[in-house]
Biopython code that builds the backbone (N, CA, C, O; Angstrom):
import numpy as np
from Bio.PDB.StructureBuilder import StructureBuilder

atoms = [
    (1, "MET", "N", (5.802, 48.379, 50.751)),
    (1, "MET", "CA", (6.397, 49.403, 49.882)),
    (1, "MET", "C", (5.301, 50.466, 49.598)),
    (1, "MET", "O", (4.192, 50.115, 49.196)),
    (2, "THR", "N", (5.574, 51.583, 49.780)),
    (2, "THR", "CA", (4.709, 52.697, 49.402)),
    (2, "THR", "C", (4.940, 53.161, 48.052)),
    (2, "THR", "O", (6.095, 53.168, 47.626)),
    (3, "GLU", "N", (4.005, 53.540, 47.348)),
    (3, "GLU", "CA", (4.278, 54.034, 45.936)),
    (3, "GLU", "C", (3.376, 55.335, 45.787)),
    (3, "GLU", "O", (2.199, 55.369, 46.144)),
    (4, "THR", "N", (4.028, 56.347, 45.248)),
    (4, "THR", "CA", (3.351, 57.566, 44.967)),
    (4, "THR", "C", (3.379, 57.793, 43.455)),
    (4, "THR", "O", (4.224, 57.248, 42.745)),
    (5, "MET", "N", (2.437, 58.608, 42.982)),
    (5, "MET", "CA", (2.330, 58.807, 41.591)),
    (5, "MET", "C", (2.896, 60.293, 41.339)),
    (5, "MET", "O", (2.720, 61.234, 42.113)),
    (6, "ASP", "N", (3.541, 60.341, 40.234)),
    (6, "ASP", "CA", (4.107, 61.664, 39.825)),
    (6, "ASP", "C", (3.570, 61.803, 38.335)),
    (6, "ASP", "O", (3.344, 60.827, 37.620)),
    (7, "TYR", "N", (3.404, 63.037, 37.973)),
    (7, "TYR", "CA", (2.875, 63.258, 36.597)),
    (7, "TYR", "C", (3.816, 64.172, 35.873)),
    (7, "TYR", "O", (4.221, 65.199, 36.418)),
    (8, "PRO", "N", (4.184, 63.821, 34.631)),
    (8, "PRO", "CA", (5.088, 64.823, 33.850)),
    (8, "PRO", "C", (4.218, 65.991, 33.428)),
    (8, "PRO", "O", (2.996, 65.880, 33.337)),
    (9, "MET", "N", (4.858, 67.087, 33.178)),
    (9, "MET", "CA", (4.443, 68.367, 32.750)),
    (9, "MET", "C", (4.145, 68.406, 31.329)),
    (9, "MET", "O", (4.973, 67.846, 30.611)),
    (10, "THR", "N", (3.159, 68.935, 30.776)),
    (10, "THR", "CA", (3.011, 69.238, 29.354)),
    (10, "THR", "C", (3.633, 70.525, 28.891)),
    (10, "THR", "O", (4.149, 71.301, 29.695)),
    (11, "ARG", "N", (3.592, 70.737, 27.704)),
    (11, "ARG", "CA", (4.272, 72.079, 27.238)),
    (11, "ARG", "C", (3.514, 73.187, 27.671)),
    (11, "ARG", "O", (4.073, 74.277, 27.789)),
    (12, "GLN", "N", (2.150, 73.032, 27.956)),
    (12, "GLN", "CA", (1.458, 74.179, 28.569)),
    (12, "GLN", "C", (1.540, 74.375, 30.044)),
    (12, "GLN", "O", (0.890, 75.249, 30.617)),
    (13, "GLY", "N", (2.354, 73.543, 30.660)),
    (13, "GLY", "CA", (2.674, 73.784, 32.110)),
    (13, "GLY", "C", (1.692, 73.147, 33.137)),
    (13, "GLY", "O", (1.668, 73.538, 34.304)),
    (14, "VAL", "N", (0.892, 72.166, 32.679)),
    (14, "VAL", "CA", (-0.179, 71.431, 33.438)),
    (14, "VAL", "C", (0.279, 70.036, 33.474)),
    (14, "VAL", "O", (1.043, 69.615, 32.605)),
    (15, "ARG", "N", (-0.180, 69.237, 34.511)),
    (15, "ARG", "CA", (0.204, 67.904, 34.635)),
    (15, "ARG", "C", (-0.532, 67.081, 33.682)),
    (15, "ARG", "O", (-1.751, 67.201, 33.554)),
    (16, "ASN", "N", (0.261, 66.127, 32.911)),
    (16, "ASN", "CA", (-0.303, 65.149, 32.014)),
    (16, "ASN", "C", (-0.803, 64.009, 32.772)),
    (16, "ASN", "O", (0.003, 63.170, 33.175)),
    (17, "LEU", "N", (-2.074, 63.889, 33.014)),
    (17, "LEU", "CA", (-2.683, 62.792, 33.869)),
    (17, "LEU", "C", (-2.742, 61.491, 33.057)),
    (17, "LEU", "O", (-3.053, 60.448, 33.633)),
    (18, "ASP", "N", (-2.462, 61.501, 31.774)),
    (18, "ASP", "CA", (-2.534, 60.239, 31.010)),
    (18, "ASP", "C", (-1.308, 59.405, 31.213)),
    (18, "ASP", "O", (-1.379, 58.197, 30.987)),
    (19, "TYR", "N", (-0.260, 59.914, 31.594)),
    (19, "TYR", "CA", (0.997, 59.223, 31.826)),
    (19, "TYR", "C", (1.571, 59.311, 33.240)),
    (19, "TYR", "O", (2.566, 59.999, 33.470)),
    (20, "PRO", "N", (0.933, 58.603, 34.194)),
    (20, "PRO", "CA", (1.545, 58.735, 35.472)),
    (20, "PRO", "C", (2.810, 57.963, 35.630)),
    (20, "PRO", "O", (2.980, 56.944, 34.961)),
    (21, "ILE", "N", (3.768, 58.413, 36.531)),
    (21, "ILE", "CA", (4.860, 57.764, 36.741)),
    (21, "ILE", "C", (4.875, 57.369, 38.181)),
    (21, "ILE", "O", (4.725, 58.212, 39.065)),
    (22, "ALA", "N", (5.069, 55.992, 38.452)),
    (22, "ALA", "CA", (5.061, 55.447, 39.832)),
    (22, "ALA", "C", (6.327, 55.589, 40.410)),
    (22, "ALA", "O", (7.310, 55.204, 39.778)),
    (23, "LYS", "N", (6.445, 56.093, 41.533)),
    (23, "LYS", "CA", (7.682, 56.198, 42.259)),
    (23, "LYS", "C", (7.649, 55.352, 43.658)),
    (23, "LYS", "O", (6.719, 55.454, 44.459)),
    (24, "THR", "N", (8.669, 54.587, 43.831)),
    (24, "THR", "CA", (8.693, 53.775, 45.067)),
    (24, "THR", "C", (9.627, 54.586, 45.945)),
    (24, "THR", "O", (10.560, 55.236, 45.472)),
    (25, "THR", "N", (9.342, 54.528, 47.255)),
    (25, "THR", "CA", (10.076, 55.222, 48.318)),
    (25, "THR", "C", (11.212, 54.427, 48.825)),
    (25, "THR", "O", (12.124, 54.973, 49.446)),
    (26, "SER", "N", (11.193, 53.076, 48.572)),
    (26, "SER", "CA", (12.264, 52.285, 49.003)),
    (26, "SER", "C", (13.599, 52.227, 48.148)),
    (26, "SER", "O", (14.683, 51.970, 48.672)),
    (27, "GLY", "N", (13.455, 52.465, 46.891)),
    (27, "GLY", "CA", (14.506, 52.596, 45.988)),
    (27, "GLY", "C", (14.786, 51.326, 45.254)),
    (27, "GLY", "O", (15.554, 51.309, 44.292)),
    (28, "VAL", "N", (14.170, 50.261, 45.696)),
    (28, "VAL", "CA", (14.482, 48.862, 45.129)),
    (28, "VAL", "C", (13.560, 48.773, 43.966)),
    (28, "VAL", "O", (12.340, 48.870, 44.103)),
    (29, "ASN", "N", (14.148, 48.588, 42.815)),
    (29, "ASN", "CA", (13.304, 48.385, 41.635)),
    (29, "ASN", "C", (13.810, 47.264, 40.723)),
    (29, "ASN", "O", (13.537, 47.243, 39.523)),
    (30, "VAL", "N", (14.593, 46.286, 41.361)),
    (30, "VAL", "CA", (14.993, 45.055, 40.697)),
    (30, "VAL", "C", (14.527, 43.857, 41.407)),
    (30, "VAL", "O", (14.723, 43.824, 42.622)),
    (31, "GLY", "N", (13.914, 42.827, 40.813)),
    (31, "GLY", "CA", (13.373, 41.738, 41.429)),
    (31, "GLY", "C", (14.458, 40.738, 41.979)),
    (31, "GLY", "O", (15.636, 40.853, 41.642)),
    (32, "LYS", "N", (14.042, 39.796, 42.801)),
    (32, "LYS", "CA", (15.025, 38.964, 43.411)),
    (32, "LYS", "C", (15.890, 38.032, 42.527)),
    (32, "LYS", "O", (17.070, 37.781, 42.769)),
    (33, "GLY", "N", (15.181, 37.541, 41.470)),
    (33, "GLY", "CA", (15.894, 36.727, 40.580)),
    (33, "GLY", "C", (16.883, 37.441, 39.745)),
    (33, "GLY", "O", (17.957, 36.906, 39.470)),
    (34, "GLU", "N", (16.557, 38.682, 39.310)),
    (34, "GLU", "CA", (17.416, 39.521, 38.557)),
    (34, "GLU", "C", (18.605, 39.988, 39.546)),
    (34, "GLU", "O", (19.732, 40.136, 39.072)),
    (35, "ARG", "N", (18.394, 40.189, 40.740)),
    (35, "ARG", "CA", (19.415, 40.607, 41.683)),
    (35, "ARG", "C", (20.511, 39.540, 41.843)),
    (35, "ARG", "O", (21.710, 39.808, 41.917)),
    (36, "THR", "N", (19.953, 38.239, 41.892)),
    (36, "THR", "CA", (20.847, 37.077, 42.090)),
    (36, "THR", "C", (21.634, 37.038, 40.866)),
    (36, "THR", "O", (22.862, 37.028, 40.955)),
    (37, "THR", "N", (21.045, 37.015, 39.713)),
    (37, "THR", "CA", (21.706, 36.922, 38.419)),
    (37, "THR", "C", (22.674, 37.910, 38.187)),
    (37, "THR", "O", (23.768, 37.607, 37.709)),
    (38, "SER", "N", (22.336, 39.224, 38.519)),
    (38, "SER", "CA", (23.250, 40.375, 38.402)),
    (38, "SER", "C", (24.593, 40.246, 39.236)),
    (38, "SER", "O", (25.708, 40.574, 38.829)),
    (39, "THR", "N", (24.298, 39.733, 40.425)),
    (39, "THR", "CA", (25.513, 39.570, 41.403)),
    (39, "THR", "C", (26.450, 38.553, 40.851)),
    (39, "THR", "O", (27.639, 38.806, 40.663)),
    (40, "ILE", "N", (25.845, 37.278, 40.566)),
    (40, "ILE", "CA", (26.664, 36.212, 40.062)),
    (40, "ILE", "C", (27.444, 36.672, 38.750)),
    (40, "ILE", "O", (28.666, 36.545, 38.669)),
    (41, "GLY", "N", (26.716, 37.180, 37.791)),
    (41, "GLY", "CA", (27.327, 37.600, 36.506)),
    (41, "GLY", "C", (28.259, 38.799, 36.770)),
    (41, "GLY", "O", (29.296, 38.857, 36.108)),
    (42, "GLY", "N", (28.025, 39.632, 37.555)),
    (42, "GLY", "CA", (29.088, 40.696, 37.965)),
    (42, "GLY", "C", (30.252, 40.135, 38.543)),
    (42, "GLY", "O", (31.330, 40.649, 38.247)),
    (43, "ALA", "N", (30.217, 39.044, 39.416)),
    (43, "ALA", "CA", (31.269, 38.467, 39.994)),
    (43, "ALA", "C", (32.229, 37.758, 38.959)),
    (43, "ALA", "O", (33.453, 37.888, 38.992)),
    (44, "VAL", "N", (31.515, 36.963, 37.999)),
    (44, "VAL", "CA", (32.237, 36.347, 36.842)),
    (44, "VAL", "C", (32.959, 37.448, 36.028)),
    (44, "VAL", "O", (34.147, 37.326, 35.729)),
    (45, "LEU", "N", (32.256, 38.476, 35.691)),
    (45, "LEU", "CA", (32.903, 39.485, 34.743)),
    (45, "LEU", "C", (34.093, 40.162, 35.418)),
    (45, "LEU", "O", (35.122, 40.407, 34.788)),
    (46, "ALA", "N", (33.940, 40.463, 36.715)),
    (46, "ALA", "CA", (35.091, 41.028, 37.543)),
    (46, "ALA", "C", (36.169, 40.071, 37.518)),
    (46, "ALA", "O", (37.293, 40.493, 37.250)),
    (47, "GLY", "N", (35.986, 38.785, 37.769)),
    (47, "GLY", "CA", (37.044, 37.744, 37.791)),
    (47, "GLY", "C", (37.760, 37.641, 36.492)),
    (47, "GLY", "O", (38.985, 37.533, 36.440)),
    (48, "ILE", "N", (36.943, 37.678, 35.374)),
    (48, "ILE", "CA", (37.569, 37.649, 34.072)),
    (48, "ILE", "C", (38.452, 38.894, 33.937)),
    (48, "ILE", "O", (39.560, 38.771, 33.416)),
    (49, "GLY", "N", (38.033, 40.064, 34.367)),
    (49, "GLY", "CA", (38.704, 41.214, 34.215)),
    (49, "GLY", "C", (40.130, 41.154, 34.925)),
    (49, "GLY", "O", (41.185, 41.570, 34.447)),
    (50, "LEU", "N", (39.949, 40.567, 36.130)),
    (50, "LEU", "CA", (41.285, 40.536, 36.890)),
    (50, "LEU", "C", (42.363, 39.642, 36.320)),
    (50, "LEU", "O", (43.559, 39.889, 36.481)),
    (51, "THR", "N", (41.858, 38.477, 35.574)),
    (51, "THR", "CA", (42.781, 37.674, 35.001)),
    (51, "THR", "C", (43.438, 38.254, 33.662)),
    (51, "THR", "O", (44.596, 38.041, 33.303)),
    (52, "TRP", "N", (42.531, 38.988, 33.025)),
    (52, "TRP", "CA", (43.000, 39.618, 31.681)),
    (52, "TRP", "C", (43.981, 40.733, 31.859)),
    (52, "TRP", "O", (44.980, 40.775, 31.141)),
    (53, "GLY", "N", (43.758, 41.628, 32.764)),
    (53, "GLY", "CA", (44.611, 42.827, 32.913)),
    (53, "GLY", "C", (44.353, 43.830, 31.769)),
    (53, "GLY", "O", (43.472, 43.641, 30.930)),
    (54, "GLY", "N", (45.176, 44.922, 31.777)),
    (54, "GLY", "CA", (45.072, 45.903, 30.687)),
    (54, "GLY", "C", (43.698, 46.607, 30.637)),
    (54, "GLY", "O", (42.854, 46.390, 31.506)),
    (55, "MET", "N", (43.490, 47.440, 29.624)),
    (55, "MET", "CA", (42.428, 48.231, 29.505)),
    (55, "MET", "C", (41.104, 47.335, 29.376)),
    (55, "MET", "O", (40.049, 47.700, 29.894)),
    (56, "GLU", "N", (41.211, 46.247, 28.718)),
    (56, "GLU", "CA", (40.012, 45.294, 28.526)),
    (56, "GLU", "C", (39.674, 44.778, 29.896)),
    (56, "GLU", "O", (38.502, 44.694, 30.262)),
    (57, "GLY", "N", (40.684, 44.432, 30.657)),
    (57, "GLY", "CA", (40.346, 43.876, 32.113)),
    (57, "GLY", "C", (39.662, 44.914, 32.910)),
    (57, "GLY", "O", (38.733, 44.642, 33.671)),
    (58, "LEU", "N", (40.163, 46.199, 32.718)),
    (58, "LEU", "CA", (39.518, 47.236, 33.551)),
    (58, "LEU", "C", (38.004, 47.492, 33.176)),
    (58, "LEU", "O", (37.184, 47.809, 34.038)),
    (59, "LEU", "N", (37.678, 47.339, 31.845)),
    (59, "LEU", "CA", (36.320, 47.521, 31.510)),
    (59, "LEU", "C", (35.515, 46.338, 31.946)),
    (59, "LEU", "O", (34.325, 46.524, 32.200)),
    (60, "PHE", "N", (36.032, 45.136, 32.062)),
    (60, "PHE", "CA", (35.214, 44.031, 32.585)),
    (60, "PHE", "C", (35.123, 44.228, 34.077)),
    (60, "PHE", "O", (34.046, 43.955, 34.607)),
    (61, "ILE", "N", (36.105, 44.661, 34.810)),
    (61, "ILE", "CA", (35.966, 44.865, 36.187)),
    (61, "ILE", "C", (34.916, 45.969, 36.507)),
    (61, "ILE", "O", (34.138, 45.856, 37.454)),
    (62, "ALA", "N", (34.931, 47.034, 35.676)),
    (62, "ALA", "CA", (33.834, 48.145, 35.868)),
    (62, "ALA", "C", (32.415, 47.481, 35.677)),
    (62, "ALA", "O", (31.516, 47.583, 36.512)),
    (63, "ALA", "N", (32.316, 46.829, 34.552)),
    (63, "ALA", "CA", (31.003, 46.248, 34.250)),
    (63, "ALA", "C", (30.635, 45.303, 35.245)),
    (63, "ALA", "O", (29.454, 45.282, 35.591)),
    (64, "GLY", "N", (31.486, 44.477, 35.790)),
    (64, "GLY", "CA", (31.104, 43.506, 36.903)),
    (64, "GLY", "C", (30.807, 44.251, 38.084)),
    (64, "GLY", "O", (29.820, 43.925, 38.743)),
    (65, "GLY", "N", (31.539, 45.227, 38.449)),
    (65, "GLY", "CA", (31.327, 46.039, 39.670)),
    (65, "GLY", "C", (29.857, 46.672, 39.610)),
    (65, "GLY", "O", (29.134, 46.671, 40.606)),
    (66, "ALA", "N", (29.475, 47.193, 38.429)),
    (66, "ALA", "CA", (28.239, 47.890, 38.274)),
    (66, "ALA", "C", (26.997, 46.771, 38.426)),
    (66, "ALA", "O", (25.908, 47.045, 38.931)),
    (67, "LEU", "N", (27.342, 45.563, 37.933)),
    (67, "LEU", "CA", (26.259, 44.505, 38.114)),
    (67, "LEU", "C", (26.285, 44.002, 39.579)),
    (67, "LEU", "O", (25.234, 43.595, 40.075)),
    (68, "ILE", "N", (27.352, 44.008, 40.245)),
    (68, "ILE", "CA", (27.356, 43.569, 41.644)),
    (68, "ILE", "C", (26.640, 44.565, 42.446)),
    (68, "ILE", "O", (25.859, 44.183, 43.317)),
    (69, "TYR", "N", (26.861, 45.927, 42.205)),
    (69, "TYR", "CA", (26.111, 46.947, 42.882)),
    (69, "TYR", "C", (24.638, 46.889, 42.660)),
    (69, "TYR", "O", (23.855, 47.095, 43.588)),
    (70, "ARG", "N", (24.229, 46.601, 41.397)),
    (70, "ARG", "CA", (22.840, 46.505, 41.103)),
    (70, "ARG", "C", (22.153, 45.214, 41.818)),
    (70, "ARG", "O", (20.992, 45.213, 42.227)),
    (71, "GLY", "N", (23.022, 44.151, 41.902)),
    (71, "GLY", "CA", (22.424, 43.021, 42.570)),
    (71, "GLY", "C", (22.393, 43.191, 44.043)),
    (71, "GLY", "O", (21.431, 42.761, 44.678)),
    (72, "MET", "N", (23.375, 43.785, 44.622)),
    (72, "MET", "CA", (23.411, 43.954, 46.137)),
    (72, "MET", "C", (22.409, 44.980, 46.570)),
    (72, "MET", "O", (21.721, 44.798, 47.574)),
    (73, "SER", "N", (22.312, 46.118, 45.785)),
    (73, "SER", "CA", (21.350, 47.177, 46.400)),
    (73, "SER", "C", (19.971, 47.077, 45.901)),
    (73, "SER", "O", (19.037, 47.634, 46.477)),
    (74, "GLY", "N", (19.822, 46.308, 44.741)),
    (74, "GLY", "CA", (18.537, 46.155, 44.271)),
    (74, "GLY", "C", (17.966, 47.395, 43.450)),
    (74, "GLY", "O", (16.805, 47.387, 43.041)),
    (75, "HIS", "N", (18.772, 48.381, 43.245)),
    (75, "HIS", "CA", (18.437, 49.551, 42.564)),
    (75, "HIS", "C", (19.171, 49.597, 41.162)),
    (75, "HIS", "O", (20.372, 49.340, 41.088)),
    (76, "CYS", "N", (18.516, 49.886, 40.199)),
    (76, "CYS", "CA", (19.106, 49.951, 38.855)),
    (76, "CYS", "C", (18.719, 51.451, 38.241)),
    (76, "CYS", "O", (17.552, 51.708, 37.948)),
    (77, "PRO", "N", (19.724, 52.355, 38.081)),
    (77, "PRO", "CA", (19.480, 53.667, 37.595)),
    (77, "PRO", "C", (18.860, 53.694, 36.194)),
    (77, "PRO", "O", (18.088, 54.606, 35.900)),
    (78, "ALA", "N", (19.140, 52.817, 35.397)),
    (78, "ALA", "CA", (18.554, 52.710, 34.047)),
    (78, "ALA", "C", (17.096, 52.416, 34.169)),
    (78, "ALA", "O", (16.278, 53.068, 33.521)),
    (79, "TYR", "N", (16.719, 51.383, 35.039)),
    (79, "TYR", "CA", (15.309, 51.121, 35.256)),
    (79, "TYR", "C", (14.622, 52.319, 35.821)),
    (79, "TYR", "O", (13.490, 52.587, 35.418)),
    (80, "GLN", "N", (15.215, 53.075, 36.733)),
    (80, "GLN", "CA", (14.682, 54.289, 37.247)),
    (80, "GLN", "C", (14.392, 55.310, 36.177)),
    (80, "GLN", "O", (13.303, 55.884, 36.143)),
    (81, "ALA", "N", (15.293, 55.533, 35.356)),
    (81, "ALA", "CA", (15.110, 56.546, 34.327)),
    (81, "ALA", "C", (14.056, 56.248, 33.241)),
    (81, "ALA", "O", (13.572, 57.159, 32.570)),
    (82, "VAL", "N", (13.715, 54.973, 33.084)),
    (82, "VAL", "CA", (12.613, 54.630, 32.141)),
    (82, "VAL", "C", (11.254, 54.213, 32.826)),
    (82, "VAL", "O", (10.226, 53.936, 32.209)),
    (83, "GLY", "N", (11.403, 54.211, 34.166)),
    (83, "GLY", "CA", (10.120, 53.879, 34.955)),
    (83, "GLY", "C", (9.761, 52.415, 35.078)),
    (83, "GLY", "O", (8.608, 52.040, 35.290)),
    (84, "ILE", "N", (10.874, 51.542, 34.925)),
    (84, "ILE", "CA", (10.653, 50.188, 35.081)),
    (84, "ILE", "C", (10.886, 49.686, 36.560)),
    (84, "ILE", "O", (11.839, 50.107, 37.214)),
    (85, "ASN", "N", (9.938, 48.725, 37.089)),
    (85, "ASN", "CA", (10.160, 48.291, 38.451)),
    (85, "ASN", "C", (9.714, 46.762, 38.280)),
    (85, "ASN", "O", (8.559, 46.422, 38.023)),
    (86, "THR", "N", (10.722, 45.946, 38.446)),
    (86, "THR", "CA", (10.514, 44.443, 38.458)),
    (86, "THR", "C", (10.564, 43.858, 39.836)),
    (86, "THR", "O", (10.513, 42.635, 39.963)),
    (87, "ALA", "N", (10.668, 44.719, 40.972)),
    (87, "ALA", "CA", (10.544, 44.162, 42.237)),
    (87, "ALA", "C", (9.091, 43.614, 42.578)),
    (87, "ALA", "O", (8.078, 44.075, 42.053)),
    (88, "GLU", "N", (9.092, 42.720, 43.388)),
    (88, "GLU", "CA", (7.792, 42.142, 43.887)),
    (88, "GLU", "C", (6.978, 43.182, 44.635)),
    (88, "GLU", "O", (7.591, 43.935, 45.392)),
    (89, "HIS", "N", (5.795, 43.293, 44.519)),
    (89, "HIS", "CA", (5.018, 44.212, 45.210)),
    (89, "HIS", "C", (4.330, 43.707, 46.331)),
    (89, "HIS", "O", (3.616, 44.450, 47.004)),
]
sb = StructureBuilder()
sb.init_structure("model")
sb.init_model(0)
sb.init_chain("A")
sb.init_seg("    ")
for serial, (resi, resn, name, xyz) in enumerate(atoms, 1):
    if name == "N":
        sb.init_residue(resn, " ", resi, " ")
    sb.init_atom(name, np.array(xyz, "f"), 0.0, 1.0, " ", f" {name:<3s}", serial, name[0])
structure = sb.get_structure()
């Protein structure tokens, strides 16, 4: 996995070298254990949502689907937004 460094801009328009942001080119930013847990937890939530029905059921299905996506793809948009990467290097 290759990693490049990006630097945020200061108010003066120059790169702030004190706070580099690592960017991975593969897009995977979630570790193997987290991926497994997310997939299983998402399946459980989606299953609960299917049995409940109604608006609450739809919310559980949506949350479960998001966790399944996170687990299967290995990419978490929230982790990307704050610069967290728990994937093995």
